[in-house]
C-alpha positions in Angstrom: -0.1 -0.2 0.1 1.0 3.3 -0.1 1.8 6.6 2.6 0.5 6.5 6.0 -1.6 9.2 7.7 -1.3 8.8 11.4 -4.5 9.6 13.0 -5.8 10.1 16.9 -7.8 6.3 17.2 -6.0 4.2 19.2 -7.7 -0.2 19.4 -7.2 -3.9 19.1 -7.4 -5.9 15.7 -10.8 -7.0 16.7 -12.0 -3.4 16.8 -10.0 -2.2 14.4 -11.1 -4.9 12.1 -15.2 -3.6 12.9 -14.3 -0.3 12.6 -12.6 -0.7 9.0 -16.0 -2.0 7.4 -17.7 0.8 8.4 -15.7 3.7 7.0 -14.8 5.7 3.6 -11.3 4.9 2.7 -8.2 3.0 3.5 -6.9 2.5 6.9 -4.5 0.3 8.4 -3.8 -0.7 12.7 0.1 -0.3 13.5 1.1 -0.6 17.2 -2.6 0.4 18.0 -2.8 3.0 16.0 -5.2 3.6 13.7 -3.2 5.4 10.2 -5.6 6.3 7.0 -4.2 4.7 3.5 -3.3 7.4 0.6 -4.2 6.5 -2.6 -1.8 5.3 -5.0 -0.5 6.5 -7.9 -1.5 5.0 -11.7 2.2 3.3 -11.7 1.3 1.6 -8.5 -1.1 -0.1 -9.4 -0.3 -0.9 -12.9 3.0 -2.7 -10.6 0.8 -4.6 -8.1 -1.4 -5.9 -10.9 1.1 -7.5 -12.7 2.7 -9.0 -9.8 -1.0 -10.5 -9.1 -1.8 -11.6 -12.4 1.9 -13.5 -13.3 1.6 -15.2 -9.6 -1.6 -16.0 -10.4 -0.5 -17.6 -13.5 2.3 -19.9 -11.1 0.5 -20.2 -7.8 -1.1 -23.8 -7.1 -4.5 -22.6 -5.0 -5.2 -25.6 -3.4 -2.7 -25.0 -1.6 -2.3 -21.3 -1.4 -4.6 -18.0 -1.5 -3.3 -15.1 -3.9 -5.0 -11.8 -1.8 -4.5 -8.6 -3.4 -5.2 -5.1 -1.9 -7.7 -5.0 -0.1 -7.0 -8.1 2.3 -5.4 -7.7 5.9 -2.6 -9.5 7.6 -3.7 -9.1 11.1 -1.6 -10.0 14.8 -1.8 -13.2 15.9 -5.2 -12.6 18.5 -2.4 -13.6 21.7 0.2 -11.2 20.3 -1.7 -7.7 21.8 0.1 -5.9 18.8 -2.4 -4.2 17.7 -1.8 -4.4 14.6 -3.3 -4.5 10.9 -1.8 -4.3 8.0 -2.7 -4.7 4.1 0.0 -5.3 1.8 -0.2 -4.8 -1.9 -0.3 -8.8 -2.1 -0.6 -11.1 0.3 -0.3 -15.1 -0.1 -1.2 -17.6 2.4 -2.4 -21.3 2.9 -5.4 -21.7 1.5 -8.3 -21.6 4.0 -11.3 -22.5 1.9 -12.8 -20.1 3.7 -14.4 -16.8 2.4 -15.6 -14.4 5.1 -12.1 -13.8 6.3 -11.2 -10.6 6.1 -7.4 -11.2 7.1 -4.9 -13.8 7.9 -2.3 -14.4 10.4 -0.7 -16.8 8.6 1.1 -14.9 5.4 3.3 -16.8 3.7 5.0 -14.3 1.2 4.3 -10.2 1.2 4.3 -8.3 -1.6 4.6 -4.4 -1.1 5.1 -1.4 -3.8 6.5 1.4 -3.4 4.9 4.7 -4.4 7.9 7.2 -3.4 11.2 8.2 -1.7 8.5 9.9 0.9 6.8 6.2 2.0 10.5 4.9 3.0 10.1 5.5 6.6 6.9 3.9 7.6 7.2 1.1 5.3 10.7 0.4 7.0 9.0 0.0 10.3 6.3 -2.1 8.7 8.6 -4.6 7.7 10.1 -4.9 10.8 6.7 -6.0 12.2 6.5 -8.3 9.2 9.3 -10.0 10.0 7.8 -11.3 13.3 4.6 -13.9 11.5 6.0 -17.1 11.8 5.0 -18.4 9.0 6.5 -15.4 6.5 9.1 -17.1 4.2 9.7 -14.2 1.7 9.1 -10.2 1.7 9.4 -8.4 -1.8 9.3 -4.6 -1.9 9.2 -3.7 -5.6 9.2 -0.1 -7.4 7.0 1.7 -8.5 8.0 2.7 -11.7 12.2 1.2 -12.3 12.7 -2.7 -12.6 14.3 -3.0 -9.2 12.8 -5.0 -6.5 14.6 -6.0 -3.2 13.9 -9.5 -1.2 14.1 -10.6 2.3 14.0 -14.5 2.3 14.0 -16.4 5.0 16.1 -19.6 6.3 17.0 -22.1 8.7 19.2 -18.8 10.1 15.8 -16.4 10.6 15.7 -13.2 8.4 19.4 -12.2 6.5 20.1 -8.7 8.0 20.1 -6.9 4.3 17.7 -7.8 1.2 18.7 -9.5 -1.9 18.7 -6.5 -4.2 17.2 -7.1 -8.1 17.4 -4.8 -10.7 17.8 -4.5 -14.1 14.8 -5.8 -16.7 16.4 -10.0 -16.4 16.5 -9.7 -12.9 14.4 -12.9 -11.5 12.7 -12.9 -8.0 12.6 -16.2 -6.8 9.7 -17.8 -4.3 10.5 -20.8 -3.5 8.2 -21.0 -0.5 4.9 -20.7 -3.2 6.9 -22.3 -5.9 7.0 -19.4 -7.9 9.3 -16.3 -10.0 9.0 -13.1 -11.4 10.8 -11.7 -13.9 11.0 -8.4 -13.6 10.8 -7.7 -17.3 7.4 -9.1 -17.5 6.4 -6.5 -14.9 8.0 -2.9 -16.3 7.1 -3.4 -19.2 6.7 0.0 -21.0 5.2 3.0 -18.8 4.8 4.8 -21.6 1.5 4.9 -22.6 -0.3 7.2 -25.1 -4.1 8.3 -25.3 -5.2 8.2 -28.9 -8.1 10.2 -30.2 -11.2 8.6 -30.8 
């Protein structure tokens, strides 16, 4: 998602999920504080949509569920951290249920960064995402340039620094779900002409 604007509201995860259903606009809950999500740019949405389409063609839906945008990642209820985040894409184990609004078991989280102004709150979210035991891959894509940073959890835990992948030939590997994203599939020309009718 895109930049966060803090509000004065504080609540638990369950309170937030009930409250958010009644609100106009988009919000996240970070450490018990409600933050409003700003709208995404067209470039951001193009990149997120293309990543989703590439993964949709590869991910086995019998095993994993692929969710875009409006599906939350919630801190486990016993954690008391007051966190519900809305990444651009979250992949979690297939539950077969249809009424859920969030998961406590993310396997892959993908974010698209819309501007340099988004970096600081995004770094804070990265530290929070790593707290989920089920998470294996965290990938952050640039909204314009063929560039991604990928953290992959191994038996030794999370690396201190991400793997940086750049250039059209770069590949983001997500072995936990048996998928790979080639950056040239995502960053096709961002120049679109409007034709007169």
